[in-house]
DRENDO-1510 file (C-alpha; in Angstrom, 1 decimal, always signed):
<recs>
REC; n; res; u; v; w
REC; 1; MET; +0.2; +0.1; +0.0 .
REC; 2; SER; +1.6; +3.3; -1.1 .
REC; 3; LEU; +1.6; +6.2; +1.5 .
REC; 4; ARG; -0.7; +8.2; +0.1 .
REC; 5; ARG; -3.3; +5.7; +0.5 .
REC; 6; THR; -2.3; +4.6; +4.0 .
REC; 7; PHE; -3.1; +8.1; +5.0 .
REC; 8; ILE; -6.3; +8.3; +3.7 .
REC; 9; VAL; -7.4; +4.9; +5.4 .
REC; 10; ALA; -6.2; +6.2; +8.5 .
REC; 11; PHE; -8.0; +9.2; +8.1 .
REC; 12; ALA; -11.1; +7.5; +7.6 .
REC; 13; ALA; -10.4; +5.0; +10.2 .
REC; 14; VAL; -9.9; +7.6; +12.7 .
REC; 15; ALA; -13.1; +9.1; +11.4 .
REC; 16; VAL; -14.9; +6.1; +11.7 .
REC; 17; VAL; -13.6; +5.3; +15.6 .
REC; 18; VAL; -14.4; +8.8; +16.6 .
REC; 19; ALA; -18.2; +8.9; +14.7 .
REC; 20; ALA; -19.1; +5.4; +16.4 .
REC; 21; LEU; -18.2; +6.9; +20.0 .
REC; 22; VAL; -19.6; +10.0; +19.5 .
REC; 23; GLY; -22.8; +8.5; +17.9 .
REC; 24; ALA; -23.0; +5.6; +20.8 .
REC; 25; ALA; -22.1; +8.1; +23.4 .
REC; 26; SER; -25.2; +10.8; +22.2 .
REC; 27; PHE; -27.9; +8.2; +21.3 .
REC; 28; ALA; -27.2; +6.4; +24.7 .
REC; 29; ALA; -27.4; +10.0; +26.6 .
REC; 30; THR; -30.7; +10.7; +24.6 .
REC; 31; ALA; -32.6; +7.0; +25.3 .
REC; 32; HIS; -31.5; +7.6; +29.1 .
REC; 33; ASN; -32.9; +11.3; +29.4 .
REC; 34; LEU; -36.4; +10.1; +27.2 .
REC; 35; THR; -36.7; +6.9; +29.4 .
REC; 36; SER; -36.0; +8.7; +32.7 .
REC; 37; GLU; -38.8; +11.1; +31.8 .
REC; 38; VAL; -41.3; +8.6; +31.5 .
REC; 39; ASP; -40.1; +6.9; +34.4 .
REC; 40; ASP; -40.7; +10.1; +36.3 .
REC; 41; SER; -43.9; +10.5; +34.9 .
REC; 42; LEU; -45.2; +7.1; +35.4 .
REC; 43; THR; -43.2; +7.4; +39.1 .
REC; 44; GLN; -45.1; +10.6; +39.8 .
REC; 45; ALA; -49.1; +9.6; +38.6 .
REC; 46; ALA; -48.7; +6.1; +40.8 .
REC; 47; ALA; -47.7; +8.0; +43.9 .
REC; 48; THR; -50.6; +10.6; +43.3 .
REC; 49; LEU; -52.6; +7.6; +42.7 .
REC; 50; ALA; -51.4; +5.6; +46.1 .
REC; 51; ALA; -51.7; +9.3; +48.2 .
REC; 52; GLY; -55.5; +9.0; +47.1 .
REC; 53; GLY; -55.6; +12.0; +44.5 .
REC; 54; THR; -56.6; +11.7; +40.8 .
REC; 55; LEU; -54.8; +10.9; +37.2 .
REC; 56; GLU; -55.4; +15.1; +36.7 .
REC; 57; GLN; -53.9; +15.9; +40.2 .
REC; 58; GLY; -50.7; +14.1; +39.6 .
REC; 59; LEU; -50.3; +15.0; +35.6 .
REC; 60; PRO; -50.0; +18.6; +35.5 .
REC; 61; ASP; -46.4; +18.9; +33.8 .
REC; 62; LEU; -46.0; +15.8; +32.6 .
REC; 63; GLY; -44.0; +16.2; +29.5 .
REC; 64; ASP; -45.3; +16.2; +25.8 .
REC; 65; GLN; -48.8; +14.7; +25.4 .
REC; 66; HIS; -49.0; +14.9; +21.5 .
REC; 67; ASP; -47.7; +12.3; +19.3 .
REC; 68; ARG; -44.3; +13.0; +17.7 .
REC; 69; GLY; -44.4; +10.3; +15.8 .
REC; 70; GLY; -46.2; +11.8; +12.9 .
REC; 71; ARG; -49.4; +10.0; +13.6 .
REC; 72; GLY; -51.3; +12.9; +15.6 .
REC; 73; GLY; -54.2; +12.2; +18.1 .
REC; 74; PHE; -53.7; +13.2; +21.7 .
REC; 75; HIS; -51.7; +10.5; +23.8 .
REC; 76; PRO; -51.9; +11.3; +27.7 .
REC; 77; PRO; -48.7; +10.3; +29.7 .
REC; 78; VAL; -50.5; +7.3; +31.4 .
REC; 79; GLN; -53.0; +5.3; +29.2 .
REC; 80; SER; -53.9; +2.7; +31.7 .
REC; 81; VAL; -54.4; +2.5; +35.7 .
REC; 82; GLN; -55.1; -1.0; +37.4 .
REC; 83; LEU; -55.5; -1.9; +41.4 .
REC; 84; LEU; -54.1; -5.4; +42.0 .
REC; 85; THR; -54.8; -7.0; +45.4 .
REC; 86; PRO; -52.2; -9.0; +47.3 .
REC; 87; ALA; -54.7; -12.0; +46.0 .
REC; 88; GLY; -53.9; -11.0; +42.4 .
REC; 89; ALA; -56.9; -9.8; +41.8 .
REC; 90; ALA; -56.6; -6.8; +39.3 .
REC; 91; THR; -59.0; -3.6; +38.8 .
REC; 92; VAL; -58.8; -1.2; +36.0 .
REC; 93; VAL; -59.3; +2.1; +37.0 .
REC; 94; THR; -58.8; +3.1; +33.3 .
REC; 95; GLY; -57.5; +2.5; +29.9 .
REC; 96; THR; -57.2; -1.2; +29.0 .
REC; 97; ALA; -56.8; -4.1; +31.2 .
REC; 98; LEU; -52.8; -5.2; +31.9 .
REC; 99; PRO; -51.6; -8.4; +32.2 .
REC; 100; VAL; -50.6; -9.7; +35.5 .
REC; 101; THR; -46.7; -11.0; +35.5 .
REC; 102; ALA; -45.5; -13.0; +38.9 .
REC; 103; ASP; -43.3; -9.6; +39.4 .
REC; 104; ASP; -46.7; -7.8; +39.8 .
REC; 105; LEU; -47.4; -10.0; +42.3 .
REC; 106; THR; -44.6; -10.0; +44.1 .
REC; 107; MET; -44.7; -5.8; +44.7 .
REC; 108; ALA; -48.6; -6.6; +45.6 .
REC; 109; THR; -47.4; -8.9; +48.2 .
REC; 110; ALA; -44.5; -6.9; +49.4 .
REC; 111; GLY; -46.4; -5.4; +52.4 .
REC; 112; THR; -43.8; -2.7; +52.3 .
REC; 113; PRO; -45.1; +0.9; +50.5 .
REC; 114; GLY; -43.0; +2.7; +47.9 .
REC; 115; VAL; -41.3; -0.6; +46.3 .
REC; 116; ARG; -41.6; -0.4; +42.7 .
REC; 117; ILE; -40.9; -2.3; +39.7 .
REC; 118; LEU; -40.2; -0.8; +36.1 .
REC; 119; GLN; -40.4; -2.9; +33.0 .
REC; 120; ASP; -40.7; -3.1; +28.9 .
REC; 121; ARG; -43.9; -5.0; +27.8 .
REC; 122; THR; -45.5; -5.7; +24.4 .
REC; 123; ILE; -49.3; -5.5; +24.7 .
REC; 124; GLY; -50.6; -6.6; +21.7 .
REC; 125; PRO; -49.6; -4.1; +18.6 .
REC; 126; ASP; -47.9; -1.6; +21.3 .
REC; 127; ASP; -45.1; -1.3; +23.6 .
REC; 128; TYR; -45.7; -0.3; +26.5 .
REC; 129; ARG; -43.6; +0.8; +29.7 .
REC; 130; VAL; -45.4; -0.5; +33.0 .
REC; 131; LEU; -44.5; +0.5; +36.9 .
REC; 132; THR; -45.9; -1.5; +39.6 .
REC; 133; LEU; -45.7; +0.3; +43.1 .
REC; 134; SER; -46.5; -1.5; +46.1 .
REC; 135; THR; -48.8; -0.1; +48.1 .
REC; 136; GLY; -48.4; -2.0; +51.7 .
REC; 137; THR; -51.8; -3.5; +51.1 .
REC; 138; GLY; -51.5; -4.0; +46.7 .
REC; 139; ALA; -50.3; -2.8; +44.2 .
REC; 140; ILE; -51.5; +0.2; +41.4 .
REC; 141; MET; -50.2; -0.7; +37.8 .
REC; 142; VAL; -49.8; +2.1; +35.7 .
REC; 143; CYS; -48.7; +2.0; +31.8 .
REC; 144; ARG; -47.8; +4.5; +29.1 .
REC; 145; ASP; -47.1; +3.8; +25.5 .
REC; 146; ILE; -43.4; +3.9; +24.6 .
REC; 147; ASP; -44.0; +3.2; +20.7 .
REC; 148; VAL; -43.5; +7.3; +20.1 .
REC; 149; LEU; -40.5; +7.3; +22.2 .
REC; 150; ASN; -39.0; +3.9; +20.5 .
REC; 151; GLN; -39.9; +6.0; +17.2 .
REC; 152; ILE; -38.1; +9.1; +18.3 .
REC; 153; LEU; -34.8; +6.6; +18.7 .
REC; 154; ALA; -35.1; +5.1; +15.6 .
REC; 155; ASP; -34.9; +8.2; +14.1 .
REC; 156; LEU; -32.4; +10.0; +16.1 .
REC; 157; ALA; -30.0; +6.4; +14.9 .
REC; 158; MET; -30.9; +7.4; +11.4 .
REC; 159; GLN; -29.8; +10.7; +11.4 .
REC; 160; ILE; -26.6; +9.5; +14.1 .
REC; 161; GLY; -25.7; +7.4; +11.6 .
REC; 162; GLY; -26.0; +9.9; +8.3 .
REC; 163; ILE; -24.1; +12.2; +9.9 .
REC; 164; GLY; -21.5; +9.5; +11.0 .
REC; 165; LEU; -21.3; +8.4; +7.4 .
REC; 166; GLY; -20.6; +12.0; +6.0 .
REC; 167; VAL; -18.1; +12.6; +8.6 .
REC; 168; VAL; -16.4; +9.5; +7.3 .
REC; 169; VAL; -16.5; +10.9; +4.1 .
REC; 170; ALA; -15.6; +14.3; +4.9 .
REC; 171; ALA; -12.8; +12.6; +6.4 .
REC; 172; ALA; -11.2; +10.6; +3.8 .
REC; 173; LEU; -11.6; +13.7; +1.2 .
REC; 174; ALA; -9.3; +15.6; +3.9 .
REC; 175; GLY; -7.0; +12.6; +4.2 .
REC; 176; TRP; -6.9; +12.6; +0.5 .
REC; 177; TRP; -6.0; +16.3; +0.0 .
REC; 178; LEU; -3.6; +16.2; +3.0 .
REC; 179; ALA; -1.9; +12.9; +1.8 .
REC; 180; ARG; -1.2; +14.9; -1.7 .
REC; 181; ARG; -0.2; +17.8; +0.0 .
REC; 182; LEU; +2.5; +15.6; +2.4 .
REC; 183; THR; +3.6; +12.7; -0.1 .
REC; 184; HIS; +3.9; +15.2; -3.1 .
REC; 185; ARG; +7.1; +16.2; -2.0 .
REC; 186; LEU; +8.4; +12.9; -1.1 .
REC; 187; LEU; +7.1; +11.7; -4.4 .
REC; 188; ARG; +9.4; +14.4; -5.7 .
REC; 189; LEU; +12.5; +13.1; -3.8 .
REC; 190; THR; +11.5; +9.3; -4.9 .
REC; 191; ASP; +11.9; +10.0; -8.3 .
REC; 192; ALA; +15.0; +12.3; -8.2 .
REC; 193; ALA; +16.4; +9.0; -6.0 .
REC; 194; GLU; +15.0; +6.5; -8.8 .
REC; 195; GLN; +17.4; +8.6; -11.2 .
REC; 196; VAL; +20.1; +8.6; -9.5 .
REC; 197; SER; +19.7; +4.4; -9.4 .
REC; 198; ALA; +18.6; +4.3; -12.8 .
REC; 199; THR; +21.0; +6.7; -14.8 .
REC; 200; GLY; +24.1; +6.3; -11.6 .
REC; 201; ARG; +24.6; +10.4; -11.7 .
REC; 202; LEU; +25.6; +11.9; -8.7 .
REC; 203; ASP; +24.9; +15.7; -9.9 .
REC; 204; VAL; +20.9; +15.3; -9.6 .
REC; 205; ALA; +19.6; +17.9; -7.5 .
REC; 206; MET; +17.1; +17.2; -4.6 .
REC; 207; PRO; +13.9; +19.0; -5.5 .
REC; 208; VAL; +12.1; +20.0; -2.3 .
REC; 209; HIS; +13.4; +22.9; -0.1 .
REC; 210; GLY; +12.0; +24.3; +3.5 .
REC; 211; SER; +13.3; +23.7; +7.1 .
REC; 212; ASP; +10.4; +20.7; +8.1 .
REC; 213; GLU; +11.6; +17.0; +8.3 .
REC; 214; VAL; +10.9; +16.9; +4.4 .
REC; 215; GLY; +13.1; +19.9; +3.5 .
REC; 216; ARG; +15.9; +18.6; +5.8 .
REC; 217; LEU; +15.6; +15.2; +4.2 .
REC; 218; SER; +16.3; +16.5; +0.9 .
REC; 219; ALA; +19.0; +18.7; +1.8 .
REC; 220; THR; +20.5; +15.5; +3.7 .
REC; 221; LEU; +20.4; +13.6; +0.3 .
REC; 222; ASP; +21.8; +16.4; -1.4 .
REC; 223; GLY; +24.5; +16.9; +0.6 .
REC; 224; MET; +25.1; +12.7; +0.7 .
REC; 225; LEU; +24.9; +12.7; -3.2 .
REC; 226; GLY; +27.9; +15.8; -3.1 .
REC; 227; GLU; +30.1; +13.7; -0.8 .
REC; 228; LEU; +29.2; +10.5; -2.9 .
REC; 229; ALA; +30.6; +12.6; -5.9 .
REC; 230; ARG; +33.8; +14.1; -4.3 .
REC; 231; SER; +34.2; +10.6; -3.2 .
REC; 232; ARG; +34.2; +9.1; -6.9 .
REC; 233; ASP; +35.9; +11.9; -8.1 .
REC; 234; ASP; +39.0; +11.3; -5.4 .
REC; 235; GLN; +38.7; +7.5; -6.0 .
REC; 236; GLN; +39.3; +7.9; -10.1 .
REC; 237; ARG; +41.9; +10.8; -9.0 .
REC; 238; LEU; +43.8; +7.9; -7.7 .
REC; 239; VAL; +43.5; +5.6; -9.7 .
REC; 240; GLN; +44.9; +8.2; -12.3 .
REC; 241; ASP; +47.3; +8.8; -10.3 .
REC; 242; ALA; +48.4; +5.4; -9.0 .
REC; 243; GLY; +48.4; +4.4; -12.8 .
REC; 244; HIS; +50.6; +7.1; -13.5 .
REC; 245; GLU; +53.4; +6.4; -10.9 .
REC; 246; LEU; +53.1; +3.2; -10.8 .
REC; 247; ARG; +54.3; +3.2; -14.7 .
REC; 248; THR; +57.8; +4.2; -13.4 .
REC; 249; PRO; +58.7; +0.9; -11.1 .
REC; 250; LEU; +57.3; -1.5; -13.4 .
REC; 251; THR; +59.4; +0.3; -16.3 .
REC; 252; SER; +62.4; +0.0; -14.6 .
REC; 253; LEU; +61.6; -3.4; -13.1 .
REC; 254; ARG; +60.9; -4.9; -17.1 .
REC; 255; THR; +64.2; -3.0; -17.9 .
REC; 256; ASN; +66.3; -4.5; -15.6 .
REC; 257; ILE; +64.3; -8.2; -16.0 .
REC; 258; SER; +65.6; -7.7; -20.0 .
REC; 259; VAL; +69.3; -7.3; -18.2 .
REC; 260; MET; +68.8; -10.4; -16.3 .
REC; 261; ARG; +68.3; -12.2; -19.7 .
REC; 262; ARG; +71.9; -11.3; -20.0 .
REC; 263; TYR; +72.8; -12.3; -16.4 .
REC; 264; ALA; +75.8; -14.9; -17.4 .
REC; 265; GLU; +77.4; -11.9; -19.6 .
REC; 266; LEU; +77.8; -9.1; -16.4 .
REC; 267; THR; +80.4; -8.7; -14.1 .
REC; 268; PRO; +79.9; -9.5; -10.6 .
REC; 269; GLU; +80.2; -5.8; -9.9 .
REC; 270; ALA; +77.1; -5.4; -12.4 .
REC; 271; ARG; +75.3; -8.4; -11.1 .
REC; 272; ARG; +75.2; -7.2; -7.6 .
REC; 273; GLY; +74.0; -3.8; -8.9 .
REC; 274; LEU; +71.5; -5.5; -10.8 .
REC; 275; LEU; +70.4; -7.3; -8.0 .
REC; 276; ASP; +70.4; -4.4; -5.3 .
REC; 277; ASP; +68.4; -2.3; -8.4 .
REC; 278; LEU; +65.4; -4.9; -8.5 .
REC; 279; ASP; +66.0; -5.2; -4.6 .
REC; 280; GLY; +65.1; -1.3; -4.1 .
REC; 281; GLU; +62.4; -1.5; -7.1 .
REC; 282; THR; +60.3; -4.3; -5.7 .
REC; 283; ARG; +60.4; -3.1; -1.9 .
REC; 284; GLU; +59.3; +0.9; -3.3 .
REC; 285; LEU; +56.8; -0.9; -5.3 .
REC; 286; THR; +55.2; -2.8; -2.2 .
REC; 287; SER; +55.2; +0.3; -0.3 .
REC; 288; MET; +53.3; +2.3; -2.7 .
REC; 289; VAL; +50.9; -0.8; -3.3 .
REC; 290; ASN; +50.3; -0.8; +0.7 .
REC; 291; GLU; +49.8; +2.9; +0.9 .
REC; 292; LEU; +47.8; +3.1; -2.1 .
REC; 293; VAL; +45.5; +0.0; -0.1 .
REC; 294; GLU; +45.0; +2.0; +2.7 .
REC; 295; LEU; +44.0; +5.6; +1.0 .
REC; 296; ALA; +41.5; +3.5; -1.1 .
REC; 297; THR; +40.0; +1.7; +2.0 .
REC; 298; ASP; +39.9; +4.6; +4.4 .
REC; 299; ARG; +40.0; +2.2; +7.2 .
REC; 300; ARG; +41.2; +4.3; +9.4 .
REC; 301; THR; +37.3; +5.3; +10.3 .
REC; 302; ASP; +36.7; +2.0; +11.5 .
REC; 303; GLU; +38.7; +2.3; +14.5 .
REC; 304; GLU; +36.8; +3.4; +17.7 .
REC; 305; PRO; +37.8; +7.0; +19.6 .
REC; 306; GLN; +39.7; +6.1; +22.7 .
REC; 307; PRO; +42.2; +8.7; +25.2 .
REC; 308; VAL; +45.3; +8.5; +23.8 .
REC; 309; ASP; +48.8; +9.7; +25.3 .
REC; 310; LEU; +50.4; +11.7; +22.7 .
REC; 311; ALA; +53.6; +11.8; +24.5 .
REC; 312; GLU; +53.4; +7.7; +24.7 .
REC; 313; LEU; +52.5; +7.1; +21.1 .
REC; 314; ALA; +55.2; +9.7; +20.0 .
REC; 315; GLU; +57.9; +7.9; +21.8 .
REC; 316; HIS; +56.4; +4.2; +20.8 .
REC; 317; SER; +56.7; +5.3; +17.2 .
REC; 318; ALA; +60.3; +7.3; +17.8 .
REC; 319; ALA; +62.0; +4.0; +19.1 .
REC; 320; ARG; +60.7; +2.0; +16.0 .
REC; 321; ALA; +62.0; +4.5; +13.9 .
REC; 322; ARG; +65.7; +4.3; +15.9 .
REC; 323; ARG; +65.5; +0.6; +15.1 .
REC; 324; ARG; +64.6; +0.9; +11.9 .
REC; 325; SER; +67.0; +3.5; +10.9 .
REC; 326; SER; +69.6; +3.7; +13.3 .
REC; 327; ARG; +68.9; +7.3; +13.8 .
REC; 328; THR; +69.3; +9.4; +16.7 .
REC; 329; ILE; +65.4; +10.5; +17.8 .
REC; 330; THR; +64.5; +12.6; +20.7 .
REC; 331; VAL; +61.1; +13.2; +21.7 .
REC; 332; HIS; +60.2; +16.7; +23.7 .
REC; 333; ALA; +56.9; +16.2; +24.9 .
REC; 334; GLU; +54.6; +16.2; +28.1 .
REC; 335; PRO; +51.8; +14.1; +28.7 .
REC; 336; ALA; +49.4; +15.1; +26.4 .
REC; 337; VAL; +45.9; +12.7; +26.6 .
REC; 338; VAL; +43.6; +13.4; +23.6 .
REC; 339; ILE; +40.5; +11.7; +22.5 .
REC; 340; GLY; +41.7; +9.7; +19.1 .
REC; 341; ARG; +42.4; +6.8; +16.9 .
REC; 342; ARG; +45.9; +5.4; +17.6 .
REC; 343; ALA; +46.6; +3.3; +15.2 .
REC; 344; ALA; +46.0; +6.6; +12.5 .
REC; 345; LEU; +48.3; +8.8; +14.8 .
REC; 346; ASP; +51.1; +6.0; +15.7 .
REC; 347; ARG; +51.0; +6.1; +11.4 .
REC; 348; ALA; +51.1; +9.6; +10.9 .
REC; 349; ILE; +53.9; +10.2; +13.4 .
REC; 350; THR; +55.4; +7.7; +11.8 .
REC; 351; ASN; +54.9; +8.9; +8.4 .
REC; 352; LEU; +56.7; +12.4; +9.5 .
REC; 353; LEU; +59.6; +10.5; +10.7 .
REC; 354; GLU; +60.6; +8.4; +7.9 .
REC; 355; ASN; +60.3; +11.6; +5.8 .
REC; 356; ALA; +62.4; +13.1; +8.2 .
REC; 357; ILE; +65.1; +10.6; +7.8 .
REC; 358; LYS; +64.4; +10.4; +4.2 .
REC; 359; PHE; +65.7; +13.7; +3.6 .
REC; 360; ASP; +68.2; +14.7; +6.2 .
REC; 361; ALA; +70.5; +11.8; +5.3 .
REC; 362; VAL; +73.2; +13.2; +7.5 .
REC; 363; ALA; +73.6; +10.4; +10.3 .
REC; 364; ASP; +74.7; +12.9; +12.8 .
REC; 365; HIS; +71.7; +15.1; +12.6 .
REC; 366; PRO; +69.3; +14.2; +15.6 .
REC; 367; VAL; +65.7; +14.3; +14.6 .
REC; 368; GLU; +63.2; +15.7; +16.8 .
REC; 369; VAL; +59.6; +15.2; +17.7 .
REC; 370; HIS; +58.1; +17.7; +19.7 .
REC; 371; VAL; +54.5; +17.3; +21.3 .
REC; 372; ASP; +52.8; +20.5; +22.3 .
REC; 373; GLY; +49.1; +19.7; +23.9 .
REC; 374; ALA; +47.4; +18.5; +20.9 .
REC; 375; ARG; +50.1; +19.4; +18.3 .
REC; 376; ILE; +52.7; +17.2; +17.2 .
REC; 377; GLU; +55.7; +18.0; +14.8 .
REC; 378; VAL; +59.0; +16.8; +13.4 .
REC; 379; ARG; +61.7; +18.7; +13.2 .
REC; 380; ASP; +64.9; +17.9; +11.0 .
REC; 381; ARG; +68.2; +19.3; +9.7 .
REC; 382; GLY; +67.7; +18.7; +6.0 .
REC; 383; PRO; +67.9; +20.5; +2.8 .
REC; 384; GLY; +64.0; +21.9; +3.2 .
REC; 385; ILE; +62.5; +22.7; -0.2 .
REC; 386; ALA; +61.6; +25.1; -2.4 .
REC; 387; PRO; +58.6; +27.6; -1.7 .
REC; 388; ASP; +57.1; +26.8; -5.3 .
REC; 389; ASP; +56.7; +23.1; -3.6 .
REC; 390; ALA; +55.5; +24.2; -0.1 .
REC; 391; PRO; +51.6; +24.5; -1.2 .
REC; 392; HIS; +52.2; +20.8; -2.5 .
REC; 393; VAL; +53.6; +18.5; -0.4 .
REC; 394; PHE; +50.5; +17.3; +1.1 .
REC; 395; ASP; +48.8; +16.1; -2.3 .
REC; 396; ARG; +49.0; +12.7; -3.1 .
REC; 397; PHE; +51.8; +11.5; -5.4 .
REC; 398; TYR; +53.5; +14.9; -5.3 .
REC; 399; ARG; +57.4; +14.9; -5.6 .
REC; 400; ALA; +59.5; +17.8; -5.5 .
REC; 401; THR; +61.7; +18.2; -8.5 .
REC; 402; THR; +64.8; +17.8; -6.5 .
REC; 403; ALA; +63.0; +14.2; -4.8 .
REC; 404; ARG; +61.8; +12.7; -8.0 .
REC; 405; SER; +65.2; +10.8; -7.8 .
REC; 406; SER; +64.4; +9.7; -4.5 .
REC; 407; PRO; +63.0; +6.3; -3.2 .
REC; 408; GLY; +59.2; +6.7; -2.3 .
REC; 409; SER; +55.7; +6.6; -3.6 .
REC; 410; GLY; +54.6; +10.8; -2.8 .
REC; 411; LEU; +52.0; +9.1; -0.3 .
REC; 412; GLY; +53.0; +9.8; +2.9 .
REC; 413; LEU; +52.5; +13.2; +3.7 .
REC; 414; ALA; +48.5; +13.1; +1.4 .
REC; 415; ILE; +47.9; +9.6; +4.5 .
REC; 416; VAL; +49.3; +12.6; +7.4 .
REC; 417; ARG; +47.1; +15.0; +5.9 .
REC; 418; ASP; +43.6; +13.1; +5.8 .
REC; 419; ILE; +44.6; +11.6; +9.2 .
REC; 420; ALA; +44.9; +15.3; +10.7 .
REC; 421; ARG; +41.9; +16.0; +9.2 .
REC; 422; LEU; +40.0; +13.1; +10.2 .
REC; 423; HIS; +40.4; +14.2; +14.0 .
REC; 424; GLY; +39.6; +17.8; +13.1 .
REC; 425; GLY; +43.0; +18.8; +12.6 .
REC; 426; ARG; +45.0; +20.3; +10.0 .
REC; 427; PRO; +48.7; +19.7; +8.6 .
REC; 428; TYR; +51.4; +22.4; +8.2 .
REC; 429; LEU; +54.9; +23.2; +7.4 .
REC; 430; ALA; +57.6; +25.9; +8.5 .
REC; 431; ASP; +61.2; +26.5; +7.6 .
REC; 432; ARG; +63.1; +25.5; +10.5 .
REC; 433; LEU; +65.8; +28.2; +12.2 .
REC; 434; GLY; +69.4; +27.6; +10.9 .
REC; 435; GLY; +68.1; +25.3; +8.4 .
REC; 436; GLY; +65.9; +21.8; +7.8 .
REC; 437; ALA; +62.4; +21.9; +8.1 .
REC; 438; VAL; +58.9; +21.4; +10.7 .
REC; 439; ILE; +56.6; +19.4; +9.6 .
REC; 440; GLY; +53.6; +18.4; +12.0 .
REC; 441; PHE; +49.5; +19.0; +12.3 .
REC; 442; THR; +47.4; +19.5; +15.2 .
REC; 443; LEU; +44.5; +18.0; +16.8 .
REC; 444; TYR; +41.3; +19.5; +17.2 .
REC; 445; SER; +39.2; +16.7; +18.7 .
REC; 446; GLU; +37.9; +17.5; +22.1 .
REC; 447; PRO; +40.6; +16.7; +24.7 .
REC; 448; ALA; +40.7; +14.6; +27.6 .
REC; 449; GLY; +41.0; +15.5; +31.4 .
REC; 450; GLU; +42.2; +19.1; +31.6 .
REC; 451; LEU; +43.8; +19.4; +28.4 .
REC; 452; ALA; +43.0; +22.9; +26.8 .
REC; 453; PRO; +42.6; +23.0; +23.2 .
REC; 454; SER; +46.5; +23.6; +21.2 .
REC; 455; ARG; +47.1; +27.0; +19.6 .
REC; 456; ARG; +47.5; +27.1; +16.1 .
REC; 457; PRO; +50.9; +27.2; +14.8 .
REC; 458; ALA; +51.7; +29.8; +12.2 .
REC; 459; GLY; +52.2; +28.0; +8.3 .
REC; 460; GLY; +55.2; +28.7; +6.5 .
REC; 461; ALA; +57.2; +26.9; +3.7 .
REC; 462; GLY; +59.6; +24.4; +4.1 .
REC; 463; THR; +59.5; +20.4; +4.6 .
REC; 464; HIS; +60.0; +17.6; +2.6 .
REC; 465; PRO; +57.4; +16.0; +0.3 .
REC; 466; GLY; +57.6; +12.2; -0.2 .
</recs>
């Protein structure tokens, strides 16, 4: 069932329930009031007669005495009066004789005046309301024709039914109109979504605007399509850039393999050089493939944020870099706990260290890691970088002209940039006083404990792209 039809059925169902409840309550209240009026008139007449009065004395204000059933004629509030002895003998005072039942005999023999019983009875073709009142020495029976009352109630039931039907029809029409108003914009959104699904295009604009729930849904879908379009563009650029970058090591490998065919003709020195070259190319290719996989899958967001001590993490990353490179790496940090993804932050610090070690080739130069609040940076004494290259060092596969002969994929700093953005921060670079470069990133995630948000470092030029 469509949403529009569901709205219509729901409105109609609510109208049916409400109309039924209101109609039933109205009918019950009217029937009770009319019956109470008849009972009051019979009770007043019987009490007057029991006290020795006459029927006319007891009935000065006993409701309508005219037939409301449309048949015309005079109908007094009491049609028959009958006296009943304890022995069961009945004497008709006025009107027709009334059948005596076991309940009537009980009232006649009750012995307690004022006890009464009210019953509906059918006598011949007519319906009557009969009251039997105990006088202590017998009973008085009075009755009233209630055909007019029943006709009034039947007419009322017909009127209530007609009004209820009209309310249901009006509710269904109102539900149709309102459902059309509510679902029209949803249908437009559905058409746009189906167009995206059928064509694969992500540049389809969502057609609904506004600040209500439907408008917010449209804005969210529009933003989601924009993010998907940007993600697809990034993936396409990544594939294109990866294809371009992979050609160089693959070409070198093919060349070396061609040379390997004449391996027996090479000198021992040439053989060692060829094998070293193959080993370097395969390691570089492996590193590039690993980084491409990490960028393409972007599994860093799968890691749950947790409290991370940046000082402890920096020391851990530095210790690993010392073992791999045998370089002197110093860490200057105070305990600084932030909410972040530990594995991703470890990868970012490791990339910064590998970048600094690669371009600061002098073994005596120590590489420094500084942690200041939620800011992490690595300082080296390398040759730095030209100002023209500085704006591009965090781009994927970018390598400065002077660094293109060095090993590397050009993805390390791009990964640092992505990790910084993942934590609400940004990467930065600057010249180091006295020569060298400073490269790092800031984290603007919510600090843990009493850690205050870090200050933004001043931007500048100078680091190593690679």
